[in-house]
PyMOL Python script that loads the backbone (N, CA, C, O; Angstrom):
from pymol import cmd

cmd.read_pdbstr("""\
ATOM      1  N   MET A   1     -14.402 -10.776  26.214  1.00  0.00           N
ATOM      2  CA  MET A   1     -15.363 -11.667  25.684  1.00  0.00           C
ATOM      3  C   MET A   1     -15.986 -11.227  24.432  1.00  0.00           C
ATOM      4  O   MET A   1     -16.495 -10.108  24.387  1.00  0.00           O
ATOM      5  N   LEU A   2     -15.995 -12.011  23.398  1.00  0.00           N
ATOM      6  CA  LEU A   2     -16.529 -11.659  22.054  1.00  0.00           C
ATOM      7  C   LEU A   2     -17.955 -11.510  22.157  1.00  0.00           C
ATOM      8  O   LEU A   2     -18.617 -12.219  22.916  1.00  0.00           O
ATOM      9  N   SER A   3     -18.520 -10.511  21.336  1.00  0.00           N
ATOM     10  CA  SER A   3     -19.969 -10.227  21.245  1.00  0.00           C
ATOM     11  C   SER A   3     -20.649 -11.306  20.359  1.00  0.00           C
ATOM     12  O   SER A   3     -20.011 -11.968  19.542  1.00  0.00           O
ATOM     13  N   MET A   4     -21.915 -11.437  20.560  1.00  0.00           N
ATOM     14  CA  MET A   4     -22.659 -12.425  19.686  1.00  0.00           C
ATOM     15  C   MET A   4     -23.075 -11.809  18.348  1.00  0.00           C
ATOM     16  O   MET A   4     -23.410 -12.542  17.417  1.00  0.00           O
ATOM     17  N   ASN A   5     -23.061 -10.502  18.235  1.00  0.00           N
ATOM     18  CA  ASN A   5     -23.422  -9.886  16.989  1.00  0.00           C
ATOM     19  C   ASN A   5     -22.280  -9.946  16.119  1.00  0.00           C
ATOM     20  O   ASN A   5     -21.158  -9.672  16.547  1.00  0.00           O
ATOM     21  N   ALA A   6     -22.519 -10.335  14.748  1.00  0.00           N
ATOM     22  CA  ALA A   6     -21.436 -10.662  13.804  1.00  0.00           C
ATOM     23  C   ALA A   6     -20.566  -9.350  13.594  1.00  0.00           C
ATOM     24  O   ALA A   6     -19.336  -9.396  13.577  1.00  0.00           O
ATOM     25  N   PHE A   7     -21.312  -8.144  13.432  1.00  0.00           N
ATOM     26  CA  PHE A   7     -20.544  -6.931  13.218  1.00  0.00           C
ATOM     27  C   PHE A   7     -19.629  -6.526  14.357  1.00  0.00           C
ATOM     28  O   PHE A   7     -18.479  -6.124  14.175  1.00  0.00           O
ATOM     29  N   ASP A   8     -20.223  -6.658  15.578  1.00  0.00           N
ATOM     30  CA  ASP A   8     -19.398  -6.301  16.716  1.00  0.00           C
ATOM     31  C   ASP A   8     -18.223  -7.204  16.922  1.00  0.00           C
ATOM     32  O   ASP A   8     -17.134  -6.769  17.297  1.00  0.00           O
ATOM     33  N   ARG A   9     -18.469  -8.536  16.660  1.00  0.00           N
ATOM     34  CA  ARG A   9     -17.351  -9.474  16.721  1.00  0.00           C
ATOM     35  C   ARG A   9     -16.282  -9.167  15.698  1.00  0.00           C
ATOM     36  O   ARG A   9     -15.094  -9.282  15.997  1.00  0.00           O
ATOM     37  N   LYS A  10     -16.668  -8.786  14.522  1.00  0.00           N
ATOM     38  CA  LYS A  10     -15.620  -8.443  13.493  1.00  0.00           C
ATOM     39  C   LYS A  10     -14.802  -7.210  14.040  1.00  0.00           C
ATOM     40  O   LYS A  10     -13.575  -7.193  13.943  1.00  0.00           O
ATOM     41  N   LEU A  11     -15.484  -6.222  14.595  1.00  0.00           N
ATOM     42  CA  LEU A  11     -14.828  -5.014  15.073  1.00  0.00           C
ATOM     43  C   LEU A  11     -13.844  -5.353  16.258  1.00  0.00           C
ATOM     44  O   LEU A  11     -12.771  -4.768  16.401  1.00  0.00           O
ATOM     45  N   GLN A  12     -14.285  -6.311  17.066  1.00  0.00           N
ATOM     46  CA  GLN A  12     -13.498  -6.678  18.230  1.00  0.00           C
ATOM     47  C   GLN A  12     -12.176  -7.384  17.799  1.00  0.00           C
ATOM     48  O   GLN A  12     -11.094  -7.161  18.341  1.00  0.00           O
ATOM     49  N   ILE A  13     -12.369  -8.254  16.777  1.00  0.00           N
ATOM     50  CA  ILE A  13     -11.251  -9.041  16.235  1.00  0.00           C
ATOM     51  C   ILE A  13     -10.213  -8.145  15.566  1.00  0.00           C
ATOM     52  O   ILE A  13      -9.003  -8.268  15.757  1.00  0.00           O
ATOM     53  N   SER A  14     -10.792  -7.204  14.741  1.00  0.00           N
ATOM     54  CA  SER A  14      -9.841  -6.171  14.171  1.00  0.00           C
ATOM     55  C   SER A  14      -9.142  -5.282  15.177  1.00  0.00           C
ATOM     56  O   SER A  14      -8.001  -4.870  14.968  1.00  0.00           O
ATOM     57  N   GLY A  15      -9.808  -4.996  16.236  1.00  0.00           N
ATOM     58  CA  GLY A  15      -9.260  -4.186  17.329  1.00  0.00           C
ATOM     59  C   GLY A  15      -8.074  -4.964  18.059  1.00  0.00           C
ATOM     60  O   GLY A  15      -7.067  -4.372  18.448  1.00  0.00           O
ATOM     61  N   MET A  16      -8.260  -6.269  18.209  1.00  0.00           N
ATOM     62  CA  MET A  16      -7.334  -7.179  18.895  1.00  0.00           C
ATOM     63  C   MET A  16      -6.070  -7.250  17.952  1.00  0.00           C
ATOM     64  O   MET A  16      -4.934  -7.082  18.395  1.00  0.00           O
ATOM     65  N   ILE A  17      -6.318  -7.490  16.721  1.00  0.00           N
ATOM     66  CA  ILE A  17      -5.215  -7.569  15.788  1.00  0.00           C
ATOM     67  C   ILE A  17      -4.307  -6.213  15.747  1.00  0.00           C
ATOM     68  O   ILE A  17      -3.081  -6.257  15.644  1.00  0.00           O
ATOM     69  N   LEU A  18      -4.998  -5.099  15.832  1.00  0.00           N
ATOM     70  CA  LEU A  18      -4.369  -3.831  15.842  1.00  0.00           C
ATOM     71  C   LEU A  18      -3.509  -3.712  17.176  1.00  0.00           C
ATOM     72  O   LEU A  18      -2.329  -3.364  17.126  1.00  0.00           O
ATOM     73  N   ILE A  19      -4.160  -4.019  18.383  1.00  0.00           N
ATOM     74  CA  ILE A  19      -3.437  -3.999  19.608  1.00  0.00           C
ATOM     75  C   ILE A  19      -2.232  -4.886  19.564  1.00  0.00           C
ATOM     76  O   ILE A  19      -1.179  -4.481  20.056  1.00  0.00           O
ATOM     77  N   VAL A  20      -2.316  -6.087  19.000  1.00  0.00           N
ATOM     78  CA  VAL A  20      -1.121  -6.942  18.987  1.00  0.00           C
ATOM     79  C   VAL A  20      -0.110  -6.342  18.139  1.00  0.00           C
ATOM     80  O   VAL A  20       1.060  -6.339  18.521  1.00  0.00           O
ATOM     81  N   GLY A  21      -0.441  -5.834  17.027  1.00  0.00           N
ATOM     82  CA  GLY A  21       0.495  -5.106  16.071  1.00  0.00           C
ATOM     83  C   GLY A  21       1.229  -3.894  16.833  1.00  0.00           C
ATOM     84  O   GLY A  21       2.424  -3.681  16.629  1.00  0.00           O
ATOM     85  N   LEU A  22       0.536  -3.173  17.645  1.00  0.00           N
ATOM     86  CA  LEU A  22       1.120  -2.058  18.371  1.00  0.00           C
ATOM     87  C   LEU A  22       2.026  -2.603  19.523  1.00  0.00           C
ATOM     88  O   LEU A  22       3.071  -2.015  19.800  1.00  0.00           O
ATOM     89  N   VAL A  23       1.640  -3.694  20.176  1.00  0.00           N
ATOM     90  CA  VAL A  23       2.463  -4.270  21.142  1.00  0.00           C
ATOM     91  C   VAL A  23       3.736  -4.794  20.660  1.00  0.00           C
ATOM     92  O   VAL A  23       4.781  -4.671  21.298  1.00  0.00           O
ATOM     93  N   VAL A  24       3.630  -5.463  19.372  1.00  0.00           N
ATOM     94  CA  VAL A  24       4.855  -5.899  18.755  1.00  0.00           C
ATOM     95  C   VAL A  24       5.804  -4.752  18.320  1.00  0.00           C
ATOM     96  O   VAL A  24       7.027  -4.857  18.420  1.00  0.00           O
ATOM     97  N   GLU A  25       5.220  -3.717  17.861  1.00  0.00           N
ATOM     98  CA  GLU A  25       6.039  -2.606  17.517  1.00  0.00           C
ATOM     99  C   GLU A  25       6.614  -1.873  18.709  1.00  0.00           C
ATOM    100  O   GLU A  25       7.686  -1.274  18.613  1.00  0.00           O
ATOM    101  N   GLY A  26       5.911  -1.913  19.836  1.00  0.00           N
ATOM    102  CA  GLY A  26       6.429  -1.274  21.037  1.00  0.00           C
ATOM    103  C   GLY A  26       7.525  -2.092  21.682  1.00  0.00           C
ATOM    104  O   GLY A  26       8.429  -1.512  22.283  1.00  0.00           O
ATOM    105  N   LEU A  27       7.490  -3.416  21.589  1.00  0.00           N
ATOM    106  CA  LEU A  27       8.586  -4.243  22.035  1.00  0.00           C
ATOM    107  C   LEU A  27       9.735  -4.186  21.046  1.00  0.00           C
ATOM    108  O   LEU A  27      10.868  -4.302  21.512  1.00  0.00           O
ATOM    109  N   CYS A  28       9.597  -4.032  19.825  1.00  0.00           N
ATOM    110  CA  CYS A  28      10.709  -3.915  18.936  1.00  0.00           C
ATOM    111  C   CYS A  28      11.453  -2.554  19.037  1.00  0.00           C
ATOM    112  O   CYS A  28      12.634  -2.442  18.706  1.00  0.00           O
ATOM    113  N   LEU A  29      10.719  -1.545  19.502  1.00  0.00           N
ATOM    114  CA  LEU A  29      11.450  -0.249  19.807  1.00  0.00           C
ATOM    115  C   LEU A  29      12.277  -0.443  20.907  1.00  0.00           C
ATOM    116  O   LEU A  29      13.221   0.346  20.951  1.00  0.00           O
ATOM    117  N   LEU A  30      12.204  -1.288  21.843  1.00  0.00           N
ATOM    118  CA  LEU A  30      13.037  -1.486  22.935  1.00  0.00           C
ATOM    119  C   LEU A  30      14.367  -2.152  22.446  1.00  0.00           C
ATOM    120  O   LEU A  30      15.424  -1.936  23.037  1.00  0.00           O
ATOM    121  N   SER A  31      14.297  -2.861  21.494  1.00  0.00           N
ATOM    122  CA  SER A  31      15.631  -3.451  20.928  1.00  0.00           C
ATOM    123  C   SER A  31      16.315  -2.445  20.150  1.00  0.00           C
ATOM    124  O   SER A  31      15.676  -1.641  19.473  1.00  0.00           O
ATOM    125  N   GLY A  32      17.622  -2.441  20.208  1.00  0.00           N
ATOM    126  CA  GLY A  32      18.516  -1.585  19.415  1.00  0.00           C
ATOM    127  C   GLY A  32      19.133  -2.192  18.267  1.00  0.00           C
ATOM    128  O   GLY A  32      19.997  -1.594  17.626  1.00  0.00           O
ATOM    129  N   SER A  33      18.700  -3.457  17.943  1.00  0.00           N
ATOM    130  CA  SER A  33      19.433  -4.264  16.947  1.00  0.00           C
ATOM    131  C   SER A  33      18.728  -4.070  15.582  1.00  0.00           C
ATOM    132  O   SER A  33      17.570  -3.655  15.535  1.00  0.00           O
ATOM    133  N   PRO A  34      19.410  -4.363  14.519  1.00  0.00           N
ATOM    134  CA  PRO A  34      18.766  -4.317  13.169  1.00  0.00           C
ATOM    135  C   PRO A  34      17.641  -5.302  13.024  1.00  0.00           C
ATOM    136  O   PRO A  34      16.705  -5.052  12.264  1.00  0.00           O
ATOM    137  N   ILE A  35      17.693  -6.367  13.696  1.00  0.00           N
ATOM    138  CA  ILE A  35      16.639  -7.374  13.614  1.00  0.00           C
ATOM    139  C   ILE A  35      15.344  -6.797  14.185  1.00  0.00           C
ATOM    140  O   ILE A  35      14.240  -7.074  13.715  1.00  0.00           O
ATOM    141  N   GLY A  36      15.542  -5.966  15.243  1.00  0.00           N
ATOM    142  CA  GLY A  36      14.321  -5.356  15.836  1.00  0.00           C
ATOM    143  C   GLY A  36      13.635  -4.418  14.878  1.00  0.00           C
ATOM    144  O   GLY A  36      12.411  -4.287  14.876  1.00  0.00           O
ATOM    145  N   PHE A  37      14.377  -3.816  14.127  1.00  0.00           N
ATOM    146  CA  PHE A  37      13.761  -2.867  13.044  1.00  0.00           C
ATOM    147  C   PHE A  37      13.036  -3.699  11.949  1.00  0.00           C
ATOM    148  O   PHE A  37      11.989  -3.329  11.418  1.00  0.00           O
ATOM    149  N   VAL A  38      13.610  -4.717  11.694  1.00  0.00           N
ATOM    150  CA  VAL A  38      13.007  -5.604  10.672  1.00  0.00           C
ATOM    151  C   VAL A  38      11.682  -6.257  11.163  1.00  0.00           C
ATOM    152  O   VAL A  38      10.714  -6.422  10.421  1.00  0.00           O
ATOM    153  N   LEU A  39      11.715  -6.595  12.396  1.00  0.00           N
ATOM    154  CA  LEU A  39      10.415  -7.065  13.018  1.00  0.00           C
ATOM    155  C   LEU A  39       9.482  -5.979  13.233  1.00  0.00           C
ATOM    156  O   LEU A  39       8.271  -6.188  13.146  1.00  0.00           O
ATOM    157  N   PHE A  40       9.970  -4.791  13.518  1.00  0.00           N
ATOM    158  CA  PHE A  40       9.148  -3.662  13.694  1.00  0.00           C
ATOM    159  C   PHE A  40       8.332  -3.284  12.417  1.00  0.00           C
ATOM    160  O   PHE A  40       7.125  -3.043  12.436  1.00  0.00           O
ATOM    161  N   VAL A  41       9.112  -3.259  11.322  1.00  0.00           N
ATOM    162  CA  VAL A  41       8.455  -3.026  10.024  1.00  0.00           C
ATOM    163  C   VAL A  41       7.613  -4.141   9.543  1.00  0.00           C
ATOM    164  O   VAL A  41       6.441  -3.983   9.204  1.00  0.00           O
ATOM    165  N   GLY A  42       8.277  -5.349   9.520  1.00  0.00           N
ATOM    166  CA  GLY A  42       7.586  -6.531   8.889  1.00  0.00           C
ATOM    167  C   GLY A  42       6.473  -7.020   9.688  1.00  0.00           C
ATOM    168  O   GLY A  42       5.349  -6.946   9.193  1.00  0.00           O
ATOM    169  N   VAL A  43       6.633  -7.547  10.941  1.00  0.00           N
ATOM    170  CA  VAL A  43       5.514  -8.110  11.651  1.00  0.00           C
ATOM    171  C   VAL A  43       4.573  -7.103  12.183  1.00  0.00           C
ATOM    172  O   VAL A  43       3.368  -7.283  12.009  1.00  0.00           O
ATOM    173  N   GLY A  44       5.009  -6.045  12.824  1.00  0.00           N
ATOM    174  CA  GLY A  44       4.129  -4.949  13.362  1.00  0.00           C
ATOM    175  C   GLY A  44       3.390  -4.306  12.322  1.00  0.00           C
ATOM    176  O   GLY A  44       2.174  -4.173  12.464  1.00  0.00           O
ATOM    177  N   GLY A  45       3.999  -3.866  11.236  1.00  0.00           N
ATOM    178  CA  GLY A  45       3.411  -3.249  10.162  1.00  0.00           C
ATOM    179  C   GLY A  45       2.334  -4.119   9.481  1.00  0.00           C
ATOM    180  O   GLY A  45       1.259  -3.641   9.119  1.00  0.00           O
ATOM    181  N   LEU A  46       2.663  -5.397   9.324  1.00  0.00           N
ATOM    182  CA  LEU A  46       1.765  -6.393   8.650  1.00  0.00           C
ATOM    183  C   LEU A  46       0.522  -6.547   9.520  1.00  0.00           C
ATOM    184  O   LEU A  46      -0.589  -6.481   8.994  1.00  0.00           O
ATOM    185  N   LEU A  47       0.669  -6.757  10.877  1.00  0.00           N
ATOM    186  CA  LEU A  47      -0.475  -6.866  11.778  1.00  0.00           C
ATOM    187  C   LEU A  47      -1.358  -5.617  11.773  1.00  0.00           C
ATOM    188  O   LEU A  47      -2.582  -5.740  11.810  1.00  0.00           O
ATOM    189  N   ILE A  48      -0.773  -4.427  11.730  1.00  0.00           N
ATOM    190  CA  ILE A  48      -1.577  -3.274  11.754  1.00  0.00           C
ATOM    191  C   ILE A  48      -2.313  -3.074  10.402  1.00  0.00           C
ATOM    192  O   ILE A  48      -3.428  -2.553  10.388  1.00  0.00           O
ATOM    193  N   ALA A  49      -1.689  -3.488   9.256  1.00  0.00           N
ATOM    194  CA  ALA A  49      -2.334  -3.331   8.073  1.00  0.00           C
ATOM    195  C   ALA A  49      -3.439  -4.360   7.924  1.00  0.00           C
ATOM    196  O   ALA A  49      -4.502  -4.056   7.382  1.00  0.00           O
ATOM    197  N   ILE A  50      -3.182  -5.660   8.435  1.00  0.00           N
ATOM    198  CA  ILE A  50      -4.333  -6.623   8.437  1.00  0.00           C
ATOM    199  C   ILE A  50      -5.495  -6.138   9.295  1.00  0.00           C
ATOM    200  O   ILE A  50      -6.650  -6.292   8.898  1.00  0.00           O
ATOM    201  N   GLY A  51      -5.232  -5.582  10.408  1.00  0.00           N
ATOM    202  CA  GLY A  51      -6.325  -5.095  11.347  1.00  0.00           C
ATOM    203  C   GLY A  51      -7.044  -4.020  10.651  1.00  0.00           C
ATOM    204  O   GLY A  51      -8.273  -3.985  10.716  1.00  0.00           O
ATOM    205  N   MET A  52      -6.363  -3.112   9.969  1.00  0.00           N
ATOM    206  CA  MET A  52      -7.133  -2.025   9.352  1.00  0.00           C
ATOM    207  C   MET A  52      -7.937  -2.557   8.176  1.00  0.00           C
ATOM    208  O   MET A  52      -9.094  -2.182   7.990  1.00  0.00           O
ATOM    209  N   LEU A  53      -7.336  -3.414   7.395  1.00  0.00           N
ATOM    210  CA  LEU A  53      -8.157  -4.001   6.230  1.00  0.00           C
ATOM    211  C   LEU A  53      -9.313  -4.802   6.745  1.00  0.00           C
ATOM    212  O   LEU A  53     -10.404  -4.672   6.191  1.00  0.00           O
ATOM    213  N   TYR A  54      -9.175  -5.588   7.718  1.00  0.00           N
ATOM    214  CA  TYR A  54     -10.280  -6.295   8.250  1.00  0.00           C
ATOM    215  C   TYR A  54     -11.414  -5.432   8.864  1.00  0.00           C
ATOM    216  O   TYR A  54     -12.588  -5.800   8.834  1.00  0.00           O
ATOM    217  N   TYR A  55     -11.001  -4.254   9.427  1.00  0.00           N
ATOM    218  CA  TYR A  55     -11.981  -3.301   9.886  1.00  0.00           C
ATOM    219  C   TYR A  55     -12.792  -2.697   8.747  1.00  0.00           C
ATOM    220  O   TYR A  55     -14.012  -2.555   8.820  1.00  0.00           O
ATOM    221  N   LEU A  56     -12.062  -2.350   7.696  1.00  0.00           N
ATOM    222  CA  LEU A  56     -12.755  -1.814   6.535  1.00  0.00           C
ATOM    223  C   LEU A  56     -13.594  -2.818   5.804  1.00  0.00           C
ATOM    224  O   LEU A  56     -14.627  -2.459   5.238  1.00  0.00           O
ATOM    225  N   TYR A  57     -13.169  -4.110   5.794  1.00  0.00           N
ATOM    226  CA  TYR A  57     -14.029  -5.182   5.222  1.00  0.00           C
ATOM    227  C   TYR A  57     -15.248  -5.437   6.001  1.00  0.00           C
ATOM    228  O   TYR A  57     -16.303  -5.725   5.438  1.00  0.00           O
ATOM    229  N   SER A  58     -15.134  -5.334   7.364  1.00  0.00           N
ATOM    230  CA  SER A  58     -16.358  -5.497   8.189  1.00  0.00           C
ATOM    231  C   SER A  58     -17.326  -4.405   7.966  1.00  0.00           C
ATOM    232  O   SER A  58     -18.530  -4.659   7.961  1.00  0.00           O
ATOM    233  N   LEU A  59     -16.854  -3.127   7.768  1.00  0.00           N
ATOM    234  CA  LEU A  59     -17.753  -2.048   7.499  1.00  0.00           C
ATOM    235  C   LEU A  59     -18.470  -2.254   6.238  1.00  0.00           C
ATOM    236  O   LEU A  59     -19.688  -2.084   6.173  1.00  0.00           O
ATOM    237  N   ALA A  60     -17.699  -2.647   5.146  1.00  0.00           N
ATOM    238  CA  ALA A  60     -18.232  -2.777   3.738  1.00  0.00           C
ATOM    239  C   ALA A  60     -19.142  -4.009   3.716  1.00  0.00           C
ATOM    240  O   ALA A  60     -20.162  -3.964   3.029  1.00  0.00           O
ATOM    241  N   SER A  61     -18.857  -5.050   4.384  1.00  0.00           N
ATOM    242  CA  SER A  61     -19.756  -6.211   4.263  1.00  0.00           C
ATOM    243  C   SER A  61     -21.055  -5.976   5.043  1.00  0.00           C
ATOM    244  O   SER A  61     -22.110  -6.462   4.635  1.00  0.00           O
ATOM    245  N   THR A  62     -20.991  -5.204   6.209  1.00  0.00           N
ATOM    246  CA  THR A  62     -22.222  -4.825   6.902  1.00  0.00           C
ATOM    247  C   THR A  62     -23.060  -3.913   6.032  1.00  0.00           C
ATOM    248  O   THR A  62     -24.265  -4.109   5.874  1.00  0.00           O
ATOM    249  N   ALA A  63     -22.409  -2.927   5.479  1.00  0.00           N
ATOM    250  CA  ALA A  63     -23.171  -1.918   4.656  1.00  0.00           C
ATOM    251  C   ALA A  63     -23.858  -2.633   3.504  1.00  0.00           C
ATOM    252  O   ALA A  63     -25.033  -2.354   3.266  1.00  0.00           O
ATOM    253  N   SER A  64     -23.208  -3.542   2.765  1.00  0.00           N
ATOM    254  CA  SER A  64     -23.813  -4.203   1.677  1.00  0.00           C
ATOM    255  C   SER A  64     -25.016  -5.182   2.125  1.00  0.00           C
ATOM    256  O   SER A  64     -26.012  -5.328   1.417  1.00  0.00           O
ATOM    257  N   SER A  65     -24.857  -5.780   3.246  1.00  0.00           N
ATOM    258  CA  SER A  65     -25.974  -6.688   3.811  1.00  0.00           C
ATOM    259  C   SER A  65     -27.000  -5.822   4.231  1.00  0.00           C
ATOM    260  O   SER A  65     -28.144  -6.262   4.114  1.00  0.00           O
ATOM    261  N   SER A  66     -26.852  -4.660   4.705  1.00  0.00           N
ATOM    262  CA  SER A  66     -28.079  -3.776   5.126  1.00  0.00           C
ATOM    263  C   SER A  66     -28.753  -3.231   3.928  1.00  0.00           C
ATOM    264  O   SER A  66     -29.959  -2.994   3.983  1.00  0.00           O
ATOM    265  N   VAL A  67     -28.056  -3.008   2.822  1.00  0.00           N
ATOM    266  CA  VAL A  67     -28.609  -2.459   1.542  1.00  0.00           C
ATOM    267  C   VAL A  67     -29.516  -3.752   0.930  1.00  0.00           C
ATOM    268  O   VAL A  67     -30.630  -3.585   0.434  1.00  0.00           O
ATOM    269  N   ARG A  68     -28.937  -4.901   1.034  1.00  0.00           N
ATOM    270  CA  ARG A  68     -29.762  -6.025   0.530  1.00  0.00           C
ATOM    271  C   ARG A  68     -31.018  -6.291   1.260  1.00  0.00           C
ATOM    272  O   ARG A  68     -32.011  -6.772   0.715  1.00  0.00           O
ATOM    273  N   SER A  69     -30.942  -5.934   2.632  1.00  0.00           N
ATOM    274  CA  SER A  69     -32.161  -6.178   3.466  1.00  0.00           C
ATOM    275  C   SER A  69     -33.266  -5.089   3.236  1.00  0.00           C
ATOM    276  O   SER A  69     -34.440  -5.293   3.545  1.00  0.00           O
ATOM    277  N   LEU A  70     -32.871  -4.051   2.740  1.00  0.00           N
ATOM    278  CA  LEU A  70     -33.831  -2.950   2.381  1.00  0.00           C
ATOM    279  C   LEU A  70     -34.607  -3.301   1.137  1.00  0.00           C
ATOM    280  O   LEU A  70     -35.726  -2.821   0.957  1.00  0.00           O
ATOM    281  N   ARG A  71     -34.054  -4.117   0.280  1.00  0.00           N
ATOM    282  CA  ARG A  71     -34.776  -4.437  -0.975  1.00  0.00           C
ATOM    283  C   ARG A  71     -35.871  -5.338  -0.881  1.00  0.00           C
ATOM    284  O   ARG A  71     -36.509  -5.642  -1.889  1.00  0.00           O
TER     285      ARG A  71
END
""", "prot")
cmd.dss("prot")
cmd.show_as("cartoon", "prot")
cmd.util.cbc("prot")
cmd.orient("prot")
């Protein structure tokens, strides 16, 4: 269940994207075909990169909003 806090919700979404990326990569490792490797690098790597970037974005956006509230 997603949290009501915006920061927690962003962290949960980025975690879910990372988990889906890891599951895709794990399933692709079971395949011995060349298309499995392409999916491993393409889809799995893309999902992991999106999850990490969304995590960093959520940290940066929360930090900037907290600095604005101190002013």
